[in-house]
C-alpha positions as CSV (number, residue, x, y, z in Angstrom):
1,M,2.9,26.8,-12.8
2,Q,3.3,30.3,-14.3
3,P,6.4,30.9,-16.6
4,Y,7.2,34.0,-14.6
5,K,7.4,35.3,-11.0
6,L,6.7,38.7,-9.5
7,I,9.5,40.1,-7.4
8,V,9.0,42.9,-5.0
9,V,12.3,44.8,-4.7
10,E,12.4,46.3,-1.2
11,H,16.0,47.2,-0.6
12,H,17.2,50.6,-1.7
13,D,20.7,49.3,-2.4
14,T,19.3,46.8,-4.9
15,R,17.2,49.5,-6.5
16,V,20.4,51.6,-7.0
17,L,22.2,48.6,-8.6
18,L,19.2,47.9,-10.9
19,G,18.9,51.6,-11.7
20,E,22.4,51.5,-13.2
21,H,21.1,49.1,-15.8
22,S,17.8,50.9,-16.5
23,F,18.7,53.3,-19.3
24,T,16.7,56.5,-19.0
25,N,14.6,55.2,-16.1
26,K,17.3,55.2,-13.3
27,A,15.5,57.8,-11.1
28,K,12.2,56.0,-11.4
29,V,13.7,52.7,-10.4
30,V,15.7,54.1,-7.4
31,N,13.0,56.5,-6.1
32,T,9.7,54.7,-6.6
33,S,7.7,53.8,-3.5
34,Q,7.2,50.2,-4.8
35,L,9.3,48.4,-7.4
36,L,7.8,45.2,-8.9
37,V,9.7,43.1,-11.5
38,F,8.1,40.4,-13.6
39,A,10.9,37.8,-14.0
40,I,10.4,35.3,-16.8
41,Y,12.2,32.1,-16.1
42,Q,11.2,30.1,-19.3
43,N,12.6,31.7,-22.5
44,L,9.4,31.1,-24.5
45,D,7.2,33.5,-26.4
46,M,4.3,32.2,-24.3
47,A,6.1,33.3,-21.2
48,Y,6.4,36.9,-22.4
49,T,2.7,36.9,-23.4
50,E,1.7,35.5,-20.0
51,A,3.7,38.1,-18.2
52,Y,2.2,40.9,-20.2
53,L,-1.3,39.6,-19.5
54,A,-0.5,39.6,-15.8
55,L,0.9,43.1,-16.0
56,G,-2.2,44.3,-17.8
57,N,-4.5,42.8,-15.2
58,M,-2.4,44.3,-12.4
59,L,-2.4,47.8,-13.9
60,T,-6.2,47.5,-14.4
61,T,-6.7,46.5,-10.8
62,Y,-4.5,49.4,-9.6
63,A,-6.4,51.9,-11.7
64,V,-9.7,50.6,-10.2
65,I,-8.5,51.1,-6.7
66,G,-6.9,54.4,-7.4
67,V,-3.2,53.5,-7.3
68,D,-0.8,55.1,-9.8
69,A,1.4,52.6,-11.6
70,S,3.7,53.0,-14.5
71,P,5.1,50.0,-16.4
72,M,8.5,50.3,-18.0
73,E,10.9,48.7,-20.4
74,G,14.3,49.8,-21.3
75,F,16.7,47.8,-19.0
76,T,19.4,45.2,-19.5
77,N,17.7,41.9,-18.8
78,E,21.0,40.0,-18.1
79,K,22.0,42.6,-15.5
80,Y,18.6,42.4,-13.8
81,D,19.0,38.6,-13.7
82,E,22.2,39.0,-11.6
83,Y,20.3,40.7,-8.8
């Protein structure tokens, strides 16, 4: 089993709540066409590494098929966990 899960945030109201905890990225979180969140549920260094590897593979795949994607950091993890 992977130490993370990928969450597709579909509801606009949830994006607004997450945007409040996204530092300078509020508009991107609220207005993006698709919001994907890698959620790590095992607090291990390996879990972070595995999530970054998966993110890198996803971004490479998107680039190959011509989909624009922008990874971001800069949010309050604990607040994202609440939603």
